[in-house]
C-alpha positions as CSV (number, residue, x, y, z in Angstrom):
1,M,0.0,0.0,0.0
2,K,2.8,2.5,0.8
3,T,4.2,2.3,-2.7
4,K,0.8,3.2,-4.1
5,R,-0.1,5.9,-1.6
6,K,3.2,7.8,-1.8
7,P,2.9,9.0,-5.5
8,L,-0.8,9.8,-4.9
9,L,0.1,12.0,-1.9
10,R,2.8,13.7,-3.9
11,T,0.4,14.3,-6.7
12,K,-2.3,15.6,-4.4
13,I,-0.1,18.1,-2.6
14,A,1.5,19.3,-5.8
15,S,-1.9,19.7,-7.4
16,V,-3.1,21.8,-4.5
17,M,-0.1,24.1,-4.7
18,A,-0.5,24.2,-8.5
19,L,-4.1,25.3,-8.0
20,A,-2.8,28.1,-5.7
21,I,-0.7,29.3,-8.5
22,A,-3.5,29.0,-11.1
23,A,-6.0,30.7,-8.9
24,C,-4.1,33.9,-9.3
25,M,-4.0,33.9,-13.2
26,P,-7.1,36.0,-13.9
27,M,-5.4,39.0,-12.2
28,A,-4.4,41.7,-14.7
29,G,-0.8,41.8,-15.8
30,H,-0.5,45.4,-14.7
31,A,-0.6,44.2,-11.1
32,A,3.1,43.7,-11.2
33,A,3.9,46.8,-13.2
34,D,4.3,49.2,-10.2
35,Y,5.1,46.5,-7.7
36,P,6.6,47.1,-5.2
37,S,5.6,50.7,-4.5
38,R,6.3,50.4,-0.7
39,P,8.5,48.4,1.7
40,V,8.1,44.6,1.6
41,S,8.1,42.5,4.8
42,L,10.0,39.3,4.9
43,V,8.7,37.3,7.9
44,V,11.3,34.9,9.4
45,P,9.8,32.2,11.7
46,F,12.9,32.0,13.9
47,S,15.0,34.1,16.2
48,P,17.8,36.3,14.8
49,G,21.2,34.6,14.4
50,G,20.2,31.1,13.3
51,G,20.8,29.7,9.9
52,T,17.4,30.5,8.5
53,D,17.6,34.1,9.7
54,I,21.1,34.6,8.3
55,S,19.9,33.3,4.9
56,A,16.9,35.6,5.0
57,R,19.1,38.7,5.7
58,I,21.5,37.8,2.9
59,L,18.5,37.6,0.6
60,S,16.7,40.7,1.9
61,E,19.7,43.1,1.4
62,R,20.2,42.3,-2.3
63,L,16.5,41.7,-3.0
64,A,15.8,45.2,-1.9
65,Q,18.3,46.5,-4.5
66,V,16.8,44.3,-7.3
67,L,13.2,45.4,-6.5
68,G,14.0,49.0,-5.8
69,Q,12.3,48.9,-2.4
70,T,13.2,48.2,1.2
71,V,12.8,44.6,2.3
72,V,12.4,44.4,6.1
73,V,13.2,41.2,7.9
74,D,10.6,40.6,10.6
75,N,11.4,37.8,13.1
76,K,8.3,36.1,14.5
77,A,9.7,33.1,16.3
78,G,7.8,30.3,18.1
79,A,5.8,27.1,17.7
80,G,8.2,25.6,15.2
81,G,7.5,28.4,12.8
82,Q,3.7,28.3,13.0
83,I,3.3,31.7,14.6
84,A,4.9,33.3,11.5
85,A,2.9,31.0,9.2
86,D,-0.4,31.9,10.8
87,L,0.5,35.6,10.6
88,V,1.5,35.6,6.9
89,S,-1.5,33.4,5.9
90,R,-3.8,36.2,7.2
91,A,-2.0,39.0,5.5
92,D,-3.3,40.7,2.4
93,P,-2.3,38.7,-0.7
94,D,-0.6,41.6,-2.4
95,G,3.0,40.7,-2.3
96,Y,4.0,42.9,0.5
97,T,4.1,40.2,3.2
98,L,6.4,37.2,2.4
99,L,7.2,34.1,4.4
100,F,10.8,32.9,4.6
101,A,10.1,29.2,5.3
102,N,12.3,26.2,5.7
103,S,11.8,22.6,4.9
104,G,10.8,21.7,8.4
105,M,7.8,24.0,8.2
106,L,6.6,22.7,4.8
107,A,7.4,19.0,4.9
108,I,7.7,17.9,8.6
109,N,5.4,20.1,10.7
110,P,2.2,18.9,9.0
111,W,3.0,15.3,10.2
112,I,4.1,16.3,13.8
113,Y,1.8,19.1,14.9
114,K,-1.9,20.0,14.7
115,L,-1.7,23.0,12.5
116,K,-4.0,25.9,12.1
117,T,-2.3,26.8,8.8
118,D,-1.5,24.0,6.3
119,P,1.3,25.3,4.2
120,A,0.1,23.2,1.2
121,T,-3.1,25.2,1.0
122,A,-2.4,28.5,2.7
123,F,0.5,29.7,0.6
124,A,1.6,30.0,-3.0
125,P,5.2,29.1,-3.7
126,V,7.6,31.7,-5.0
127,S,11.1,30.4,-5.1
128,L,13.7,28.4,-3.2
129,F,16.7,30.3,-2.0
130,S,19.2,28.1,-0.2
131,D,20.2,24.6,0.7
132,L,21.6,23.8,4.1
133,P,23.1,20.3,4.5
134,F,23.8,19.0,8.0
135,V,27.0,17.5,9.3
136,L,27.2,14.5,11.7
137,V,29.3,15.5,14.7
138,V,30.5,13.7,17.8
139,P,32.6,14.8,20.8
140,P,36.3,13.8,20.6
141,S,35.8,11.8,23.8
142,L,33.6,9.3,21.8
143,N,36.0,6.6,20.5
144,V,35.0,6.8,16.8
145,K,36.8,8.1,13.8
146,T,34.3,7.4,11.0
147,A,30.6,7.1,10.5
148,K,31.0,3.3,10.2
149,D,32.7,3.3,13.5
150,L,29.7,5.1,15.0
151,V,27.3,2.6,13.5
152,A,29.3,-0.4,14.9
153,L,29.3,1.2,18.3
154,A,25.6,1.9,18.2
155,K,24.8,-1.7,17.1
156,A,26.9,-3.1,19.9
157,K,24.6,-1.5,22.5
158,P,21.1,-0.8,20.9
159,G,19.2,2.0,22.6
160,E,22.1,3.1,24.8
161,H,23.8,5.7,22.7
162,T,22.2,9.1,22.4
163,F,21.7,11.8,19.8
164,A,20.8,15.4,20.6
165,S,18.5,17.6,18.5
166,S,17.4,21.2,18.6
167,G,13.8,20.0,19.2
168,T,11.4,17.2,18.4
169,G,10.2,17.2,14.8
170,G,12.9,19.5,13.4
171,A,14.9,18.7,10.3
172,P,18.0,17.7,12.5
173,H,15.8,15.3,14.5
174,L,14.4,13.8,11.3
175,T,17.8,13.5,9.8
176,A,18.9,11.3,12.7
177,E,15.7,9.2,12.3
178,I,16.7,8.7,8.6
179,F,20.2,7.7,9.8
180,Q,18.7,5.0,12.1
181,L,16.5,3.7,9.3
182,A,19.4,3.5,6.9
183,T,21.8,1.9,9.3
184,G,19.5,-0.4,11.3
185,T,20.6,1.3,14.6
186,E,18.5,2.3,17.6
187,L,19.5,5.5,19.3
188,L,18.0,7.4,22.2
189,H,16.7,10.9,21.3
190,I,17.5,13.7,23.6
191,P,15.6,16.8,22.4
192,Y,16.7,20.3,23.5
193,K,15.1,23.7,23.3
194,G,17.3,25.0,20.5
195,G,20.7,24.2,18.9
196,G,22.8,26.0,21.4
197,P,22.0,23.8,24.5
198,A,22.3,20.7,22.3
199,M,25.7,21.8,21.1
200,A,26.9,22.6,24.6
201,D,26.0,19.2,25.9
202,L,27.5,17.5,22.9
203,M,30.9,19.2,23.5
204,G,30.6,18.3,27.2
205,G,30.2,14.6,26.3
206,R,26.8,14.3,27.8
207,V,25.3,13.2,24.5
208,D,27.0,11.1,21.8
209,M,26.1,12.6,18.4
210,L,24.2,15.4,16.7
211,F,23.2,16.4,13.2
212,A,23.5,20.2,12.8
213,S,24.2,22.8,10.1
214,V,27.7,23.4,8.9
215,L,27.1,27.0,10.1
216,E,26.6,25.9,13.7
217,T,29.4,23.3,13.8
218,N,32.3,24.5,11.6
219,S,34.1,26.7,14.2
220,F,33.9,23.9,16.8
221,V,35.2,21.3,14.4
222,Q,38.1,23.6,13.4
223,A,38.9,24.2,17.0
224,G,39.0,20.4,17.7
225,K,36.0,20.6,20.1
226,L,33.9,18.3,17.8
227,R,34.7,15.7,15.2
228,A,32.9,15.8,11.9
229,L,32.1,12.3,10.5
230,A,30.0,13.1,7.4
231,V,27.9,15.8,5.7
232,T,24.4,14.8,4.6
233,G,24.3,16.5,1.3
234,K,24.9,15.0,-2.2
235,E,28.2,16.8,-2.4
236,R,30.9,17.7,0.1
237,S,30.5,21.1,1.7
238,P,33.1,23.6,0.5
239,A,33.2,24.9,4.1
240,M,34.3,21.3,5.2
241,P,36.1,19.9,2.1
242,D,37.8,17.2,4.0
243,V,34.6,15.7,5.5
244,P,33.1,13.0,3.3
245,T,29.4,12.9,2.3
246,I,27.2,10.4,4.0
247,D,27.4,8.2,0.9
248,E,31.1,8.4,0.7
249,A,31.2,7.4,4.4
250,G,29.5,4.2,3.5
251,I,26.0,5.0,4.7
252,K,23.5,4.8,1.9
253,N,20.0,6.3,1.7
254,A,20.7,8.7,4.6
255,Q,20.9,12.1,2.9
256,G,19.2,14.9,4.8
257,G,19.3,18.5,5.5
258,S,17.2,21.7,5.2
259,W,16.4,24.3,2.6
260,T,14.8,27.7,2.6
261,A,12.1,29.2,0.4
262,V,9.9,32.2,0.0
263,L,6.1,31.9,0.0
264,V,3.2,34.3,-0.2
265,P,-0.4,34.1,0.9
266,V,-2.6,32.2,-1.5
267,G,-4.5,34.6,-3.8
268,T,-1.4,36.7,-4.5
269,P,-1.6,37.8,-8.2
270,Q,0.5,35.6,-10.4
271,P,2.3,38.5,-12.1
272,I,3.6,39.6,-8.7
273,I,4.6,36.0,-7.8
274,D,6.5,35.8,-11.1
275,K,8.2,39.1,-10.6
276,L,9.3,38.0,-7.0
277,S,10.4,34.6,-8.2
278,Q,12.6,36.1,-11.0
279,A,14.1,38.6,-8.6
280,I,15.0,35.9,-6.0
281,R,16.5,33.6,-8.7
282,E,18.6,36.6,-9.9
283,V,19.8,37.2,-6.4
284,A,20.6,33.5,-5.8
285,N,22.6,33.3,-9.1
286,E,25.0,36.1,-8.2
287,D,28.5,35.1,-7.3
288,A,28.6,37.5,-4.3
289,I,25.5,35.9,-2.8
290,K,26.8,32.4,-3.4
291,E,30.0,33.4,-1.5
292,K,28.1,34.8,1.4
293,L,25.9,31.7,1.7
294,L,29.0,29.5,1.3
295,A,30.6,31.2,4.3
296,Q,27.5,30.1,6.3
297,G,27.8,26.5,5.0
298,A,24.9,26.9,2.7
299,G,24.4,26.8,-1.1
300,A,22.4,29.2,-3.3
301,H,19.4,27.6,-5.1
302,G,16.7,29.6,-6.7
303,S,13.7,28.0,-8.5
304,T,10.5,28.6,-10.3
305,P,7.2,28.4,-8.3
306,E,6.4,25.1,-10.0
307,E,9.7,23.6,-9.0
308,L,9.3,24.7,-5.4
309,A,5.7,23.2,-5.3
310,Q,7.0,19.9,-6.5
311,L,9.9,19.8,-4.1
312,A,7.6,20.6,-1.1
313,A,5.2,17.8,-2.2
314,T,8.0,15.3,-2.6
315,E,9.7,16.2,0.7
316,R,6.4,16.1,2.6
317,A,5.6,12.6,1.3
318,R,9.1,11.4,2.1
319,Y,9.1,12.7,5.7
320,G,5.6,11.3,6.2
321,E,6.9,7.9,5.4
322,I,9.8,8.3,7.8
323,I,7.7,9.7,10.6
324,K,5.3,6.7,10.3
325,A,8.1,4.2,10.0
326,R,9.7,5.6,13.2
327,G,6.4,5.8,15.0
328,L,6.8,9.5,15.9
329,Q,3.7,10.9,17.6
330,A,1.8,13.9,16.5
331,Q,1.5,16.6,19.1
């Protein structure tokens, strides 16, 4: 049954988001002619300083120049991103209130939380902006040198070794669940209220492993306070060129990570969506922006609205299967 339902789910979600795009088509083309004529608000669902916020600020500065109007970053943290999502979903669909979402909000939250705002129906996709692979890190006190060493250690004592996360249901947590499925290991999850406390306990040796962004971990790895075993992207991170990918480390079907994207309330005129999408893709394609994101351990990745809709649908279906397979409970 799973193999039959999975493509149906992908098709259903993609169709809903495609309808959101099509619903805006009757709007006159002149809707985008004088857009934007006033400042644009880019709502970020997390506190300042994290990877999502940093990516949003890199985008906003250059996007303002491309659009010829100020783009104001507005942090509305809380509830795994849902405070921001609820706020933007109620905004006027005029292109002046944008949501800077990440993959956790679009693909994971609908399976974990009871949402007031379903991202598949409340928003129209605009463009991807960045990819953020994770890196598997352990404290130097843990007697492992490679990812395979870690797997062997975990299999020797099922359920005894621990992994930290920045919170239940986030992309780092789900990446660790993917790792367990791929390796046949059983680890004990220790969730924290944010990446900072998780990182502190990892360096203190109170937990055994963590999947976190390159941005959060690179300085600690360079200082010898953590050991990086593998990055979860398809390619090595230029910020950590000596660290193998999870595939290169001998762990198959364990890729994971996060990505960021811009959404607008459903009903936003298609000409405005198209203008925003083109502007974001232009920004993401600039060498200076690529270098800024690279310094944060991220990659630039713009897209069309249709490409974003398909990715969100595919990722949502994928994480749904993982959450069901791991028996994670909705809250």
